[in-house]
PDB file of N, CA, C and O in Angstrom, chain B, residues numbered from 101:
ATOM      1  N   UNK B 101     -10.461   5.048   9.065  1.00  0.00           N
ATOM      2  CA  UNK B 101      -9.486   4.692   8.054  1.00  0.00           C
ATOM      3  C   UNK B 101      -8.388   5.805   7.861  1.00  0.00           C
ATOM      4  O   UNK B 101      -8.625   7.011   7.914  1.00  0.00           O
ATOM      5  N   UNK B 102      -7.127   5.225   7.625  1.00  0.00           N
ATOM      6  CA  UNK B 102      -6.034   6.478   7.389  1.00  0.00           C
ATOM      7  C   UNK B 102      -5.250   5.937   6.176  1.00  0.00           C
ATOM      8  O   UNK B 102      -4.924   4.806   5.816  1.00  0.00           O
ATOM      9  N   UNK B 103      -5.039   7.425   5.585  1.00  0.00           N
ATOM     10  CA  UNK B 103      -4.370   7.141   4.218  1.00  0.00           C
ATOM     11  C   UNK B 103      -3.013   7.886   4.210  1.00  0.00           C
ATOM     12  O   UNK B 103      -2.759   8.946   4.780  1.00  0.00           O
ATOM     13  N   UNK B 104      -2.202   7.133   3.461  1.00  0.00           N
ATOM     14  CA  UNK B 104      -0.787   7.556   3.254  1.00  0.00           C
ATOM     15  C   UNK B 104      -0.406   7.428   1.940  1.00  0.00           C
ATOM     16  O   UNK B 104      -0.849   6.467   1.311  1.00  0.00           O
ATOM     17  N   UNK B 105       0.452   8.340   1.315  1.00  0.00           N
ATOM     18  CA  UNK B 105       0.927   8.127  -0.010  1.00  0.00           C
ATOM     19  C   UNK B 105       2.015   7.217  -0.257  1.00  0.00           C
ATOM     20  O   UNK B 105       2.887   7.373   0.599  1.00  0.00           O
ATOM     21  N   UNK B 106       2.294   6.341  -1.087  1.00  0.00           N
ATOM     22  CA  UNK B 106       3.345   5.109  -1.146  1.00  0.00           C
ATOM     23  C   UNK B 106       3.768   5.348  -2.576  1.00  0.00           C
ATOM     24  O   UNK B 106       3.063   5.815  -3.470  1.00  0.00           O
ATOM     25  N   UNK B 107       5.130   4.925  -2.661  1.00  0.00           N
ATOM     26  CA  UNK B 107       5.531   4.579  -4.094  1.00  0.00           C
ATOM     27  C   UNK B 107       5.895   3.153  -4.586  1.00  0.00           C
ATOM     28  O   UNK B 107       6.820   2.633  -3.962  1.00  0.00           O
ATOM     29  N   UNK B 108       5.453   2.568  -5.386  1.00  0.00           N
ATOM     30  CA  UNK B 108       5.732   1.007  -5.454  1.00  0.00           C
ATOM     31  C   UNK B 108       6.414   0.819  -6.948  1.00  0.00           C
ATOM     32  O   UNK B 108       5.852   0.044  -7.722  1.00  0.00           O
ATOM     33  N   UNK B 109       7.645   1.529  -7.385  1.00  0.00           N
ATOM     34  CA  UNK B 109       7.849   1.841  -8.716  1.00  0.00           C
ATOM     35  C   UNK B 109       8.863   0.716  -9.280  1.00  0.00           C
ATOM     36  O   UNK B 109       9.561   0.980 -10.259  1.00  0.00           O
ATOM     37  N   UNK B 110       8.928  -0.455  -8.687  1.00  0.00           N
ATOM     38  CA  UNK B 110       9.566  -1.567  -8.978  1.00  0.00           C
ATOM     39  C   UNK B 110       8.984  -2.969  -8.662  1.00  0.00           C
ATOM     40  O   UNK B 110       8.123  -3.100  -7.792  1.00  0.00           O
ATOM     41  N   UNK B 111       9.445  -3.983  -9.355  1.00  0.00           N
ATOM     42  CA  UNK B 111       8.541  -5.186  -9.291  1.00  0.00           C
ATOM     43  C   UNK B 111       8.899  -5.659  -7.793  1.00  0.00           C
ATOM     44  O   UNK B 111       8.088  -6.124  -6.993  1.00  0.00           O
ATOM     45  N   UNK B 112      10.282  -5.448  -7.570  1.00  0.00           N
ATOM     46  CA  UNK B 112      10.765  -5.871  -6.117  1.00  0.00           C
ATOM     47  C   UNK B 112       9.887  -5.409  -4.822  1.00  0.00           C
ATOM     48  O   UNK B 112       9.494  -6.066  -3.859  1.00  0.00           O
ATOM     49  N   UNK B 113       9.720  -3.989  -5.169  1.00  0.00           N
ATOM     50  CA  UNK B 113       8.974  -3.184  -4.200  1.00  0.00           C
ATOM     51  C   UNK B 113       7.502  -3.694  -3.992  1.00  0.00           C
ATOM     52  O   UNK B 113       6.898  -3.835  -2.928  1.00  0.00           O
ATOM     53  N   UNK B 114       7.158  -3.888  -5.030  1.00  0.00           N
ATOM     54  CA  UNK B 114       5.708  -4.604  -5.184  1.00  0.00           C
ATOM     55  C   UNK B 114       5.490  -5.865  -4.333  1.00  0.00           C
ATOM     56  O   UNK B 114       4.614  -6.070  -3.493  1.00  0.00           O
ATOM     57  N   UNK B 115       6.449  -6.628  -4.727  1.00  0.00           N
ATOM     58  CA  UNK B 115       6.452  -7.798  -4.248  1.00  0.00           C
ATOM     59  C   UNK B 115       6.655  -7.827  -2.558  1.00  0.00           C
ATOM     60  O   UNK B 115       5.963  -8.554  -1.845  1.00  0.00           O
ATOM     61  N   UNK B 116       7.662  -6.964  -2.055  1.00  0.00           N
ATOM     62  CA  UNK B 116       7.822  -7.251  -0.710  1.00  0.00           C
ATOM     63  C   UNK B 116       6.880  -6.271  -0.006  1.00  0.00           C
ATOM     64  O   UNK B 116       6.650  -6.463   1.188  1.00  0.00           O
ATOM     65  N   UNK B 117       6.334  -5.274  -0.616  1.00  0.00           N
ATOM     66  CA  UNK B 117       5.213  -4.484  -0.147  1.00  0.00           C
ATOM     67  C   UNK B 117       3.978  -5.522   0.329  1.00  0.00           C
ATOM     68  O   UNK B 117       3.676  -5.684   1.511  1.00  0.00           O
ATOM     69  N   UNK B 118       3.384  -6.128  -0.682  1.00  0.00           N
ATOM     70  CA  UNK B 118       2.492  -7.505  -0.559  1.00  0.00           C
ATOM     71  C   UNK B 118       2.815  -8.474   0.557  1.00  0.00           C
ATOM     72  O   UNK B 118       1.959  -9.007   1.263  1.00  0.00           O
ATOM     73  N   UNK B 119       3.984  -8.639   0.650  1.00  0.00           N
ATOM     74  CA  UNK B 119       4.452  -9.329   1.700  1.00  0.00           C
ATOM     75  C   UNK B 119       4.455  -8.946   2.993  1.00  0.00           C
ATOM     76  O   UNK B 119       4.030  -9.653   3.907  1.00  0.00           O
ATOM     77  N   UNK B 120       4.990  -7.682   3.142  1.00  0.00           N
ATOM     78  CA  UNK B 120       4.782  -6.874   4.424  1.00  0.00           C
ATOM     79  C   UNK B 120       3.394  -6.902   4.919  1.00  0.00           C
ATOM     80  O   UNK B 120       3.092  -7.568   5.909  1.00  0.00           O
ATOM     81  N   UNK B 121       2.468  -6.136   4.200  1.00  0.00           N
ATOM     82  CA  UNK B 121       1.085  -6.032   4.520  1.00  0.00           C
ATOM     83  C   UNK B 121       0.137  -7.067   4.729  1.00  0.00           C
ATOM     84  O   UNK B 121      -0.990  -6.941   5.208  1.00  0.00           O
ATOM     85  N   UNK B 122       0.789  -8.284   4.257  1.00  0.00           N
ATOM     86  CA  UNK B 122      -0.251  -9.630   4.361  1.00  0.00           C
ATOM     87  C   UNK B 122      -0.089 -10.004   5.640  1.00  0.00           C
ATOM     88  O   UNK B 122      -0.956 -10.810   5.979  1.00  0.00           O
ATOM     89  N   UNK B 123       0.746  -9.714   6.554  1.00  0.00           N
ATOM     90  CA  UNK B 123       0.962 -10.003   7.886  1.00  0.00           C
ATOM     91  C   UNK B 123      -0.350  -9.648   8.689  1.00  0.00           C
ATOM     92  O   UNK B 123      -0.840 -10.224   9.660  1.00  0.00           O
ATOM     93  N   UNK B 124      -0.791  -8.486   7.972  1.00  0.00           N
ATOM     94  CA  UNK B 124      -2.188  -7.892   8.991  1.00  0.00           C
ATOM     95  C   UNK B 124      -3.349  -8.442   8.628  1.00  0.00           C
ATOM     96  O   UNK B 124      -3.410  -8.902   7.487  1.00  0.00           O
ATOM     97  N   UNK B 125      -4.467  -8.520   9.457  1.00  0.00           N
ATOM     98  CA  UNK B 125      -5.632  -9.283   9.232  1.00  0.00           C
ATOM     99  C   UNK B 125      -6.700  -8.111   8.519  1.00  0.00           C
ATOM    100  O   UNK B 125      -7.742  -8.445   7.956  1.00  0.00           O
ATOM    101  N   UNK B 126      -6.286  -6.840   8.640  1.00  0.00           N
ATOM    102  CA  UNK B 126      -7.471  -5.804   7.970  1.00  0.00           C
ATOM    103  C   UNK B 126      -7.105  -5.427   6.586  1.00  0.00           C
ATOM    104  O   UNK B 126      -6.060  -5.764   6.029  1.00  0.00           O
ATOM    105  N   UNK B 127      -8.046  -4.702   6.074  1.00  0.00           N
ATOM    106  CA  UNK B 127      -8.084  -4.446   4.717  1.00  0.00           C
ATOM    107  C   UNK B 127      -6.962  -3.251   4.238  1.00  0.00           C
ATOM    108  O   UNK B 127      -6.684  -2.307   4.978  1.00  0.00           O
ATOM    109  N   UNK B 128      -6.482  -3.402   3.157  1.00  0.00           N
ATOM    110  CA  UNK B 128      -5.554  -2.330   2.627  1.00  0.00           C
ATOM    111  C   UNK B 128      -6.072  -1.982   1.185  1.00  0.00           C
ATOM    112  O   UNK B 128      -6.113  -2.835   0.298  1.00  0.00           O
ATOM    113  N   UNK B 129      -6.465  -0.678   1.003  1.00  0.00           N
ATOM    114  CA  UNK B 129      -6.793  -0.453  -0.447  1.00  0.00           C
ATOM    115  C   UNK B 129      -5.897   0.453  -1.054  1.00  0.00           C
ATOM    116  O   UNK B 129      -5.528   1.406  -0.368  1.00  0.00           O
ATOM    117  N   UNK B 130      -5.496   0.345  -2.153  1.00  0.00           N
ATOM    118  CA  UNK B 130      -4.771   1.236  -3.015  1.00  0.00           C
ATOM    119  C   UNK B 130      -5.670   1.978  -4.015  1.00  0.00           C
ATOM    120  O   UNK B 130      -6.503   1.440  -4.746  1.00  0.00           O
ATOM    121  N   UNK B 131      -5.383   3.298  -3.944  1.00  0.00           N
ATOM    122  CA  UNK B 131      -6.393   4.053  -4.654  1.00  0.00           C
ATOM    123  C   UNK B 131      -5.459   4.908  -5.804  1.00  0.00           C
ATOM    124  O   UNK B 131      -4.482   5.568  -5.452  1.00  0.00           O
ATOM    125  N   UNK B 132      -5.805   4.826  -6.927  1.00  0.00           N
ATOM    126  CA  UNK B 132      -5.091   5.633  -7.899  1.00  0.00           C
ATOM    127  C   UNK B 132      -6.183   6.136  -8.945  1.00  0.00           C
ATOM    128  O   UNK B 132      -6.847   5.321  -9.585  1.00  0.00           O
ATOM    129  N   UNK B 133      -6.350   7.588  -9.099  1.00  0.00           N
ATOM    130  CA  UNK B 133      -7.545   7.937  -9.971  1.00  0.00           C
ATOM    131  C   UNK B 133      -8.859   7.396  -9.379  1.00  0.00           C
ATOM    132  O   UNK B 133      -9.187   7.393  -8.192  1.00  0.00           O
ATOM    133  N   UNK B 134      -9.458   6.996 -10.308  1.00  0.00           N
ATOM    134  CA  UNK B 134     -10.791   6.319  -9.748  1.00  0.00           C
ATOM    135  C   UNK B 134     -10.846   4.811  -9.594  1.00  0.00           C
ATOM    136  O   UNK B 134     -11.865   4.127  -9.504  1.00  0.00           O
ATOM    137  N   UNK B 135      -9.559   4.393  -9.579  1.00  0.00           N
ATOM    138  CA  UNK B 135      -9.554   3.046  -9.460  1.00  0.00           C
ATOM    139  C   UNK B 135      -9.193   2.477  -7.848  1.00  0.00           C
ATOM    140  O   UNK B 135      -8.093   2.758  -7.373  1.00  0.00           O
ATOM    141  N   UNK B 136      -9.932   1.875  -7.253  1.00  0.00           N
ATOM    142  CA  UNK B 136      -9.473   1.155  -5.865  1.00  0.00           C
ATOM    143  C   UNK B 136      -9.354  -0.351  -6.012  1.00  0.00           C
ATOM    144  O   UNK B 136     -10.262  -1.073  -6.422  1.00  0.00           O
ATOM    145  N   UNK B 137      -8.034  -0.793  -5.603  1.00  0.00           N
ATOM    146  CA  UNK B 137      -7.868  -2.251  -5.620  1.00  0.00           C
ATOM    147  C   UNK B 137      -7.366  -2.628  -4.210  1.00  0.00           C
ATOM    148  O   UNK B 137      -7.062  -1.828  -3.324  1.00  0.00           O
ATOM    149  N   UNK B 138      -7.324  -4.130  -4.138  1.00  0.00           N
ATOM    150  CA  UNK B 138      -7.035  -4.591  -2.756  1.00  0.00           C
ATOM    151  C   UNK B 138      -5.479  -4.720  -2.887  1.00  0.00           C
ATOM    152  O   UNK B 138      -4.928  -5.367  -3.777  1.00  0.00           O
ATOM    153  N   UNK B 139      -4.760  -3.945  -1.777  1.00  0.00           N
ATOM    154  CA  UNK B 139      -3.402  -3.863  -1.788  1.00  0.00           C
ATOM    155  C   UNK B 139      -2.612  -5.172  -1.467  1.00  0.00           C
ATOM    156  O   UNK B 139      -1.387  -5.267  -1.394  1.00  0.00           O
ATOM    157  N   UNK B 140      -3.386  -6.006  -1.317  1.00  0.00           N
ATOM    158  CA  UNK B 140      -2.735  -7.395  -1.127  1.00  0.00           C
ATOM    159  C   UNK B 140      -2.728  -8.122  -2.494  1.00  0.00           C
ATOM    160  O   UNK B 140      -2.095  -9.172  -2.609  1.00  0.00           O
ATOM    161  N   UNK B 141      -3.368  -7.627  -3.463  1.00  0.00           N
ATOM    162  CA  UNK B 141      -3.335  -8.509  -4.745  1.00  0.00           C
ATOM    163  C   UNK B 141      -2.230  -8.018  -5.734  1.00  0.00           C
ATOM    164  O   UNK B 141      -2.436  -6.984  -6.367  1.00  0.00           O
ATOM    165  N   UNK B 142      -1.108  -8.687  -5.889  1.00  0.00           N
ATOM    166  CA  UNK B 142      -0.063  -8.320  -6.787  1.00  0.00           C
ATOM    167  C   UNK B 142      -0.695  -8.139  -8.209  1.00  0.00           C
ATOM    168  O   UNK B 142      -0.403  -7.158  -8.893  1.00  0.00           O
ATOM    169  N   UNK B 143      -1.468  -8.994  -8.592  1.00  0.00           N
ATOM    170  CA  UNK B 143      -1.863  -8.643  -9.927  1.00  0.00           C
ATOM    171  C   UNK B 143      -2.801  -7.278 -10.053  1.00  0.00           C
ATOM    172  O   UNK B 143      -2.805  -6.617 -11.091  1.00  0.00           O
ATOM    173  N   UNK B 144      -3.552  -6.942  -8.953  1.00  0.00           N
ATOM    174  CA  UNK B 144      -4.092  -5.786  -8.698  1.00  0.00           C
ATOM    175  C   UNK B 144      -3.283  -4.625  -9.012  1.00  0.00           C
ATOM    176  O   UNK B 144      -3.569  -3.776  -9.856  1.00  0.00           O
ATOM    177  N   UNK B 145      -2.257  -4.646  -8.278  1.00  0.00           N
ATOM    178  CA  UNK B 145      -1.159  -3.727  -8.049  1.00  0.00           C
ATOM    179  C   UNK B 145      -0.586  -3.319  -9.440  1.00  0.00           C
ATOM    180  O   UNK B 145      -0.384  -2.170  -9.834  1.00  0.00           O
ATOM    181  N   UNK B 146      -0.374  -4.434 -10.076  1.00  0.00           N
ATOM    182  CA  UNK B 146       0.276  -4.306 -11.602  1.00  0.00           C
ATOM    183  C   UNK B 146      -0.747  -3.638 -12.528  1.00  0.00           C
ATOM    184  O   UNK B 146      -0.411  -3.263 -13.652  1.00  0.00           O
ATOM    185  N   UNK B 147      -1.841  -3.508 -12.119  1.00  0.00           N
ATOM    186  CA  UNK B 147      -2.995  -2.990 -13.355  1.00  0.00           C
ATOM    187  C   UNK B 147      -2.649  -1.317 -12.915  1.00  0.00           C
ATOM    188  O   UNK B 147      -2.963  -0.403 -13.678  1.00  0.00           O
ATOM    189  N   UNK B 148      -2.145  -1.132 -11.937  1.00  0.00           N
ATOM    190  CA  UNK B 148      -2.057   0.706 -11.804  1.00  0.00           C
ATOM    191  C   UNK B 148      -0.863   1.212 -12.642  1.00  0.00           C
ATOM    192  O   UNK B 148       0.062   0.517 -13.061  1.00  0.00           O
ATOM    193  N   UNK B 149      -1.018   2.394 -12.798  1.00  0.00           N
ATOM    194  CA  UNK B 149       0.136   3.259 -13.107  1.00  0.00           C
ATOM    195  C   UNK B 149       1.278   3.377 -11.763  1.00  0.00           C
ATOM    196  O   UNK B 149       1.182   4.222 -10.874  1.00  0.00           O
ATOM    197  N   UNK B 150       2.301   2.382 -11.849  1.00  0.00           N
ATOM    198  CA  UNK B 150       3.448   2.560 -10.750  1.00  0.00           C
ATOM    199  C   UNK B 150       4.020   3.611 -10.739  1.00  0.00           C
ATOM    200  O   UNK B 150       4.378   4.086  -9.661  1.00  0.00           O
ATOM    201  N   UNK B 151       4.274   4.287 -11.977  1.00  0.00           N
ATOM    202  CA  UNK B 151       5.333   5.540 -12.092  1.00  0.00           C
ATOM    203  C   UNK B 151       4.636   6.795 -11.330  1.00  0.00           C
ATOM    204  O   UNK B 151       5.220   7.875 -11.253  1.00  0.00           O
ATOM    205  N   UNK B 152       3.597   6.621 -10.878  1.00  0.00           N
ATOM    206  CA  UNK B 152       3.074   7.679  -9.970  1.00  0.00           C
ATOM    207  C   UNK B 152       2.832   7.278  -8.527  1.00  0.00           C
ATOM    208  O   UNK B 152       2.697   6.088  -8.241  1.00  0.00           O
ATOM    209  N   UNK B 153       2.768   8.307  -7.539  1.00  0.00           N
ATOM    210  CA  UNK B 153       2.406   8.104  -6.140  1.00  0.00           C
ATOM    211  C   UNK B 153       1.031   7.505  -6.210  1.00  0.00           C
ATOM    212  O   UNK B 153       0.202   7.891  -7.034  1.00  0.00           O
ATOM    213  N   UNK B 154       0.752   6.353  -5.146  1.00  0.00           N
ATOM    214  CA  UNK B 154      -0.514   5.979  -5.224  1.00  0.00           C
ATOM    215  C   UNK B 154      -0.841   5.998  -3.474  1.00  0.00           C
ATOM    216  O   UNK B 154      -0.067   5.829  -2.532  1.00  0.00           O
ATOM    217  N   UNK B 155      -2.343   6.281  -3.504  1.00  0.00           N
ATOM    218  CA  UNK B 155      -2.669   6.463  -1.995  1.00  0.00           C
ATOM    219  C   UNK B 155      -3.081   5.145  -1.467  1.00  0.00           C
ATOM    220  O   UNK B 155      -3.773   4.351  -2.103  1.00  0.00           O
ATOM    221  N   UNK B 156      -2.563   4.923  -0.111  1.00  0.00           N
ATOM    222  CA  UNK B 156      -3.017   3.473   0.463  1.00  0.00           C
ATOM    223  C   UNK B 156      -3.863   3.890   1.688  1.00  0.00           C
ATOM    224  O   UNK B 156      -3.468   4.623   2.594  1.00  0.00           O
ATOM    225  N   UNK B 157      -5.141   3.292   1.583  1.00  0.00           N
ATOM    226  CA  UNK B 157      -6.109   3.313   2.568  1.00  0.00           C
ATOM    227  C   UNK B 157      -6.003   2.204   3.378  1.00  0.00           C
ATOM    228  O   UNK B 157      -6.145   1.066   2.933  1.00  0.00           O
ATOM    229  N   UNK B 158      -5.694   2.519   4.871  1.00  0.00           N
ATOM    230  CA  UNK B 158      -5.630   1.303   6.047  1.00  0.00           C
ATOM    231  C   UNK B 158      -6.663   1.602   6.738  1.00  0.00           C
ATOM    232  O   UNK B 158      -6.919   2.679   7.278  1.00  0.00           O
ATOM    233  N   UNK B 159      -7.547   0.199   6.719  1.00  0.00           N
ATOM    234  CA  UNK B 159      -8.892   0.255   7.323  1.00  0.00           C
ATOM    235  C   UNK B 159      -8.755  -0.141   8.728  1.00  0.00           C
ATOM    236  O   UNK B 159      -9.393  -1.122   9.110  1.00  0.00           O
ATOM    237  N   UNK B 160      -8.062   0.450   9.482  1.00  0.00           N
ATOM    238  CA  UNK B 160      -7.893   0.031  10.869  1.00  0.00           C
ATOM    239  C   UNK B 160      -7.588   1.077  11.970  1.00  0.00           C
ATOM    240  O   UNK B 160      -6.981   1.969  11.378  1.00  0.00           O
ATOM    241  N   UNK B 161      -7.690   1.372  13.110  1.00  0.00           N
ATOM    242  CA  UNK B 161      -7.151   2.510  13.926  1.00  0.00           C
ATOM    243  C   UNK B 161      -6.377   1.901  15.051  1.00  0.00           C
ATOM    244  O   UNK B 161      -6.030   2.577  16.019  1.00  0.00           O
ATOM    245  N   UNK B 162      -6.107   0.641  14.931  1.00  0.00           N
ATOM    246  CA  UNK B 162      -5.180  -0.171  15.724  1.00  0.00           C
ATOM    247  C   UNK B 162      -4.115  -0.516  15.269  1.00  0.00           C
ATOM    248  O   UNK B 162      -4.106  -0.636  14.044  1.00  0.00           O
ATOM    249  N   UNK B 163      -2.929  -0.787  15.941  1.00  0.00           N
ATOM    250  CA  UNK B 163      -1.732  -1.246  15.422  1.00  0.00           C
ATOM    251  C   UNK B 163      -1.165  -0.312  14.367  1.00  0.00           C
ATOM    252  O   UNK B 163      -0.554  -0.801  13.416  1.00  0.00           O
ATOM    253  N   UNK B 164      -1.348   1.158  14.486  1.00  0.00           N
ATOM    254  CA  UNK B 164      -1.055   2.069  13.433  1.00  0.00           C
ATOM    255  C   UNK B 164       0.674   2.211  13.409  1.00  0.00           C
ATOM    256  O   UNK B 164       1.374   2.164  12.397  1.00  0.00           O
ATOM    257  N   UNK B 165       1.131   2.394  14.802  1.00  0.00           N
ATOM    258  CA  UNK B 165       2.610   2.276  14.836  1.00  0.00           C
ATOM    259  C   UNK B 165       3.096   1.356  13.875  1.00  0.00           C
ATOM    260  O   UNK B 165       3.658   1.702  12.836  1.00  0.00           O
ATOM    261  N   UNK B 166       2.849   0.012  14.269  1.00  0.00           N
ATOM    262  CA  UNK B 166       3.493  -1.287  13.511  1.00  0.00           C
ATOM    263  C   UNK B 166       3.327  -1.077  12.437  1.00  0.00           C
ATOM    264  O   UNK B 166       4.392  -1.096  11.819  1.00  0.00           O
ATOM    265  N   UNK B 167       2.173  -0.792  11.622  1.00  0.00           N
ATOM    266  CA  UNK B 167       2.002  -0.664  10.208  1.00  0.00           C
ATOM    267  C   UNK B 167       2.666   0.379   9.605  1.00  0.00           C
ATOM    268  O   UNK B 167       3.129   0.286   8.468  1.00  0.00           O
ATOM    269  N   UNK B 168       2.753   1.472  10.362  1.00  0.00           N
ATOM    270  CA  UNK B 168       3.849   2.765   9.866  1.00  0.00           C
ATOM    271  C   UNK B 168       5.279   2.297   9.819  1.00  0.00           C
ATOM    272  O   UNK B 168       6.056   2.763   8.986  1.00  0.00           O
ATOM    273  N   UNK B 169       5.609   1.474  10.609  1.00  0.00           N
ATOM    274  CA  UNK B 169       7.034   1.171  10.681  1.00  0.00           C
ATOM    275  C   UNK B 169       7.437  -0.035   9.498  1.00  0.00           C
ATOM    276  O   UNK B 169       8.539  -0.143   8.961  1.00  0.00           O
ATOM    277  N   UNK B 170       6.366  -0.805   9.279  1.00  0.00           N
ATOM    278  CA  UNK B 170       6.255  -1.842   8.226  1.00  0.00           C
ATOM    279  C   UNK B 170       6.594  -0.897   6.595  1.00  0.00           C
ATOM    280  O   UNK B 170       7.396  -1.167   5.701  1.00  0.00           O
ATOM    281  N   UNK B 171       5.794   0.038   6.698  1.00  0.00           N
ATOM    282  CA  UNK B 171       5.361   0.791   5.537  1.00  0.00           C
ATOM    283  C   UNK B 171       6.562   1.805   5.145  1.00  0.00           C
ATOM    284  O   UNK B 171       6.604   2.389   4.063  1.00  0.00           O
ATOM    285  N   UNK B 172       7.336   1.910   5.959  1.00  0.00           N
ATOM    286  CA  UNK B 172       8.574   2.847   5.773  1.00  0.00           C
ATOM    287  C   UNK B 172       9.105   3.027   4.483  1.00  0.00           C
ATOM    288  O   UNK B 172       9.097   4.064   3.820  1.00  0.00           O
ATOM    289  N   UNK B 173       9.593   1.862   4.168  1.00  0.00           N
ATOM    290  CA  UNK B 173      10.337   1.689   2.740  1.00  0.00           C
ATOM    291  C   UNK B 173       9.538   2.275   1.685  1.00  0.00           C
ATOM    292  O   UNK B 173      10.164   2.730   0.728  1.00  0.00           O
ATOM    293  N   UNK B 174       8.216   2.355   1.675  1.00  0.00           N
ATOM    294  CA  UNK B 174       7.506   2.588   0.868  1.00  0.00           C
ATOM    295  C   UNK B 174       6.772   4.148   0.736  1.00  0.00           C
ATOM    296  O   UNK B 174       6.113   4.592  -0.204  1.00  0.00           O
ATOM    297  N   UNK B 175       7.072   4.679   1.793  1.00  0.00           N
ATOM    298  CA  UNK B 175       6.167   5.987   2.159  1.00  0.00           C
ATOM    299  C   UNK B 175       6.832   7.077   1.274  1.00  0.00           C
ATOM    300  O   UNK B 175       8.014   6.958   0.952  1.00  0.00           O
ATOM    301  N   UNK B 176       6.128   8.073   0.901  1.00  0.00           N
ATOM    302  CA  UNK B 176       6.549   9.313   0.306  1.00  0.00           C
ATOM    303  C   UNK B 176       6.307  10.358   1.223  1.00  0.00           C
ATOM    304  O   UNK B 176       5.172  10.611   1.627  1.00  0.00           O
ATOM    305  N   UNK B 177       7.483  11.083   1.632  1.00  0.00           N
ATOM    306  CA  UNK B 177       7.410  11.933   2.947  1.00  0.00           C
ATOM    307  C   UNK B 177       6.542  12.885   2.077  1.00  0.00           C
ATOM    308  O   UNK B 177       6.638  13.145   0.878  1.00  0.00           O
ATOM    309  N   UNK B 178       5.693  13.318   2.990  1.00  0.00           N
ATOM    310  CA  UNK B 178       4.695  14.603   2.676  1.00  0.00           C
ATOM    311  C   UNK B 178       5.106  15.807   3.264  1.00  0.00           C
ATOM    312  O   UNK B 178       4.444  16.831   3.100  1.00  0.00           O
TER     313      UNK B 178
END
């Protein structure tokens, strides 16, 4: 499992993020404090505090370059 920090601070970003990761067959989880939700669930994402950075857990070790390219608009540079 790989984890990156992302920002989803607008409705448009949430929609485009869900569309972007939905093309992949494996699981993505968003972790905010003690909450873990399915990153492909728009309703779940809106239950989080979107004003803060969110951890994204990527449950695969394959296609990581492709995934990171898709995630670029949402990544928080660390």
